[in-house]
N, C-alpha and C positions, 0 to 999 in steps of 0.2 A: 481594500485589497492589500494583502501582505506583500512585502518586498520579495521578489524572486530570489531564491537562494538554493544552494546545493549543500548537502551534507553527506558524510559517509553513512551508509545505511546501518541501522542497528542490527547486530547479528552478523554482518559481513562487511568489514571496513573496505574491502576491495570494490564495492559497488557505491558509486556516487549518485545520489538521487536528487531530483529537483523537488522542492517542497512547496512551491508557491501555490496559492489557491487557484490561480489561473490555469496552471498545468494540471494539478491533481483533480480539479473539478470536471475536467473533460472526461474523467473516468467515473464520475458520480460521487466522489468523496473529497474531503479536505485532509491535509496533513494532520496526523495524530487522531483522526476519527477512529472510534472503536466500532467494529462491525461484526456480524455473524456470517461466516462463510457458508456456502451450500453444503459443506460437510459438518456443520454445527460446531465449528471452532471459532472462538473469539479471536479477532485479529486487530492490530493497530496499524493504520495506514502509515507507511514509511515514506512514500514519494514515488516519483516516476523516473524510470531508467530503462535502457534497452535490455531486452531478454537475450537469450543465446542466439536468436535469429536476427537480432538488430532492430526489432520492433520496440517502440516505446510502450511500456506496460506499467501498471501500478503495482508496486511492491508493498508487501505487508509483513509484519512480524506476528507470528503465531503465539497466542497467549495460552500456553498449556505447560504443566510441569515437565512433560516428556520432551517438549520442543527445545528447551534451553535457549530461547532467543532466535530460533531458526526463522529465516525469512523465505518468502516464496512470492511468486506471481501467478496470476491466473491466465495461463496461455496468452493468446493475443486478444482477449476480450477488450473492446474499446469502452464498454460501460459495465462496471461490476454490478450495478443494481440490476440491469437486464440479465446478467449472468447468475443472479440469485443471491447476491450479497445483500444483507439488510443492515442499515444504519442502526446502531444501538445508542451511542452517546458520544459526546466530545470527551477526549482524554483530559485528565486533570493536569 
């Protein structure tokens, strides 16, 4: 198990995310996993932080030339696999 830690989220340094496996895996993924979103966009898992409603959600960075490092979260979904995200690979 990796040590629990917090980092500034890639793409938005105002957001501080928890990156520990224990916290991220509650949502179906680990920190820096690469996944495919239900909208067919590759994403890199950034970590867990509150959304604008104060709910802890899994944040991710969108990998697309037009996104320029934009980060997002998927509503209040507690498990992104059940929400339609698909694990692709571990990030290098």
